[in-house]
N, C-alpha and C positions, 0 to 999 in steps of 0.2 A: 761051901760054896769058897773060897781064897782066890787072892790075888795072884795073879803070876808076874810076878812083881818083875819088870822093865820089859817084858815081851808080847808082844802082839804079833798074830799071825796075820802076815801081808795081807796086806790090807787088801727168754727171750733174746737171743742170740746179738739185741741191739745196744748197749751202752745207756746207763740209764744218766750218766754226768751226774756232779756228784754237788748236796745242793746244803746249803748251811754250811761252811766250810770243811765239806767233804763228808758230810751225813744225807745219805741216803733218802728220800721221803717215808713216810711211813709206812704209805703205799707199795712204794718199790720194795719197802723190806718185811714186809705182812709175816714171810713164809722164816725169818727170824726168832719170833716170836717164842716159840718152844714152851713147856710147859707140858702139865696134867691135865690134857683136854679131856675129850668126853667122846674118844674114840672106842672101836670097839677092841682094843685090848689094854685099855686102862687101867684094867685089873688082872691082866695076865703076865705071865713072864716073857720077855723077849729074849729071845732065840739070834742071836748075831748070825753075819755072814763070816764065813771064814776068813772072808779078804779086809773086815773091817770088824773084829770082836768084841775092842773095844777092851780087853782085857778077862772080860768074863764069854771065854765060851758056850761052858756051859750053860749060859741062860743071865738077862740083866734082869733082875726084882723088880716090884713096885718100888721106889725111894723111899715114899710117905709112910713105906711098914717099917723101915728102918728107924735108926736112933738117933734127934737130927743132932751133926756137930755144928756145923754155922750157918749162919745165913751175910751173905757180901751181900751190898751195892757198889757198885761202879760207875763211874762215868765216864763215858765214850767220848774219844775225839773223833771218830770216823768210822763210817760203811762205807767199804768201800765197793761195791758192783764192778766182779773180775770181767764179769759174762759169761759165757756156757763157754767150761775150757771141757778139753777130752773125758775129762771124767762127771761132770755134771754141770748144771747152775753152781755159780761160786758165787760167794758174797763171804769179802775180809774187814774184819773189827778190830780196832787198833784203842784200847783203854789209855783212859790216863788215873788219876786218882782214884779209889774207896777205901773200904773200909768193911771190916766181915767182924759175925761176935756168934759163940759160941758158948755153951755151960759150959768147956773146958779149956779155948779158946779163943785169943781177940788179936784183933792190930789191923795191918792197912794193906792193902795190895795195890802193889807199886805201877805208874804208868807202862806203858809200853806193851800192855800183855795185847800176845793175837789168837783171835777166833775167827776159824775157818772154818767158812759153813757150806756144804751140800746138797742143794737137790735135786736129787735123782730123778731123773723123766717119769717111774713109776709113783711121784708121789713120796720116797724113801727121804731120808734123814740123816745126813753124818757131819760128827762135828770133830772137829781136834782143833782144842786151847793149848798157848802157852803161857801161864800167870806166875809172877811171884810174891808170894806175902813178906812182909814183914810182922812177925811175931811180937806180942807186947813187949818181951826180953830184947828185941834188937836184934832177934837172930830172923835171916832166912830162910825159906820152905819153895823150893821149887815144885811147881803142877807142869805137868803135860797129860792131859785129859783127851779122854775119844770119848762119842755118844752117835747115838744113833736111832732111831727109832720111825714106824709105816710112815709117820709123817708128823708134820709140826707139830701134833696135837697131844702126841706121848715124847716126845724125844727125852732119852734117858741118857744123861752123863756120868763114863766111871769116872773115879778121881783116883788120882796118884802123888801122893805127895812124898818127896825127898826132901826131908828135916836130918837137922842134924844126931847123929845121935848120942851125945850130950847136952842138950836142950832138956827142958822139960816137956818139950813138944814131939820126944821121939816116938811117942806112940802116934803120931799119924804116919808111920814107916808101915807098921800093920795095920789091919784089918782090911775088909774091902768094903769103900767107899761111891755111893752112887746119888746121882742127885739133878735136879732140871735148871735149865736156862736160857732163859729167856734174854728178849731185846725189846726195850720199850724206845725205836728210830728219833721218836719226835720227843723225848725227853733226852736222847740219847743217853738213858740208861741201862745197863746189862746187871739183871741180879741174879746169884747161886744162893741156893739152898740145896745144901750137901747131907746125908745119910751116912751114919753105917750099918751096913746091912749082913751085915758080920754074920747073923743070928736068925736072920730070914731065911724058911725056908722057899722052894720051889713052889710054884705054884704050878698043878696039875693042868692048868688051864696057859699053853702056850702059843704066842703067835710070834713065825718067823718069818726076818727078816728077808725081801728078796729082793734082787738086783735085776734089774734089765739082761734079757741075751744081751749080750753080746760086746754091754759098757765096758772099758776097763777099771781094773780098780786103781782107786787113789793110792799113793804108796804112803807106808808109814817107814820103812827105812828109806838111808839115802844109797846111792846110786853105785855103785863099785864099780871102778874105772880096770879097765887090763892094763897091765901092765906093758906094754905095747903100742900104748897110745902115748900121739906125739900131739905138739902146738899147732896150729896150723895157723889160718886167716884169724886173727886178733879183731872183738867181735866191739868191745867198748873197752875204756877203765873209768873206775869210780872211786871219788873219793868218798873216802865214808865217814863220819865225827860221829864221836859215840861218848856213855854218857857213866858216872862213876860209877866201879862194878857194885858188885853185889853176892857173896858168896855164901855157899854151906858149905860147911868143913866137918868133914868126917859124916857123910849122910848116908842115906840108904845102899848109893851106886859109888862113894867114895867120895871126895871130894868137890866141887862145884864153885865156877867163878863165871859171871851172868855178868857179860858188858851192851850194856843197852843202845842202842842205834838209835841214834834222834835224829840223822838227817847225811844228806849230802847233795854229791853229783853225780850222771854219768854224761857222758861225749867218746863218739863212734856211731860205727852204724847206729845203735841205740844208744840217744842223748834223752835227757830228763833229771828228773832228782830222784832222792831215796827219801821214801814218807819217813814221817818218824812211827815207830814202835820194831817191835822184835829187839833180836839182840844176836849176840855170839853166845851159846850157851854152853861155854867150854867145859869138857868131864877133866881131872887132873891125877886124878886116881882109877884110870880104866875099864870105870862105866859108863864109857861111849866116847864117839872121837874128840879127835883133844880140841879141836875147833868143828863148832857145827850150828853157823849163822842164818839164823832166820826171818827177813825181812820182806819189805814190799820198795817195786818200782814203778813212777808214775812216768811214762814217756812224756814230752814235746807234746804228742795228739790227744795224750789224755787215756792213754791206758795202761792197765792194772796189770805188772807184772809180778809174781809172786817167787820168791829165790829161796835157792837155799843151797848152801857150800858151805863144802862140808870135808873133811881129813881124809885120806886111803892112805892108810898108813903103809909108807915106800912109796910111796906115788905122789901124794903132794893133794889140794883141792880142788873137789871136782863140787860144779855149780848143776844145779837144772831149775828148768823152770816152768810155769806154767800159767798162760793168759788165756784169753778169748780165741775162739777158731777162727771165726770171721772178720780177725782185725789182721794188723799189715805185719805183725809180729810172730803169728801162729806156728813159722817155722821154727820157733823159739820151743815150743812144744815137743820136737824132735828131736834128733839127734843126737849128739853127744858133743858137752866141752870139757874143756879143762881150765882152770885159771889159777894167776899167778900167788905165792903168798903172797900177804900183808905185806907192804910196808907202808916206813913213817913218810909222807910228804908234806908241803903247805897244805895246811887245811884238816889233815886228817889221814888217815890211813889209807894207802892207794893200795887199787888192786885191779890187774889187769885179766881180761877172758878169752879166751879161744873158743874154736870150731877145733873138735878132737879129728884127729886122721892117725 
């Protein structure tokens, strides 16, 4: 079974409040724990849905049957309870710094990584992560990972590395990697264990992941706008502050420039602040959109909104939003929106967003 590089087939309604600097109580986040549980699927190959195939539509093997690549321990900045969104119950974890070590690679996990955890009504779990590693030789590696499981007790994450082809860790671009992700909300720690399963044979025992009927699939790709769309009513202006860039040169998908998002403000129909975490994951070599910003807002009322603002060639930036369906900003889950290009302003990058008409 081989990784399909860069390809993924499309993919309590009450806010719980943020405790201890943005981290929800352990009981509220127990579904995030993940790991190798004692569920019926523990020794089986998982067959993911076509909508969220995690790079391995033919089946996700048991990670521990492979060869250990690395283990990581990462401190958490916050675990935000987004609430019940159109796709399921969503929580978003933001990382601080961490370390990783394996037989052939070691280094640091950069702060500001995102972990989007989705619980479906039937117990199925889906996870998306975006993290940046710094290896022992000082080079950066981008990971955008996708995971699923029949429940939180058997969550399997498929890891995709973008490393420089010129570095001693270029081998990370090859192989097939599956692992575990667990979150200890009480200690504010996320742990990863990643295995190379390239040589693992699919088990004859297969457990198929099933989605509830009628539930829309969360998107992996960004929205493509129609060239006829025009800006309508302005909904907000944001001022975004950025950290120091992290570059992947001559990587598996070309050059990357990651600009970490450290904070900012929102004014307009939607007002509040931009939370620490996420980045603009720019593609400089045609391996993706030139601008692909993924980050989080918190409104003045406390609602969390997941944001993705991405370049459409020949059109400009197109934002999409995800937030709770029973909140005052549920309208942002629907409709179409356009964005101005970023411009330098006092305090950071200035971007305005509009309804599309």
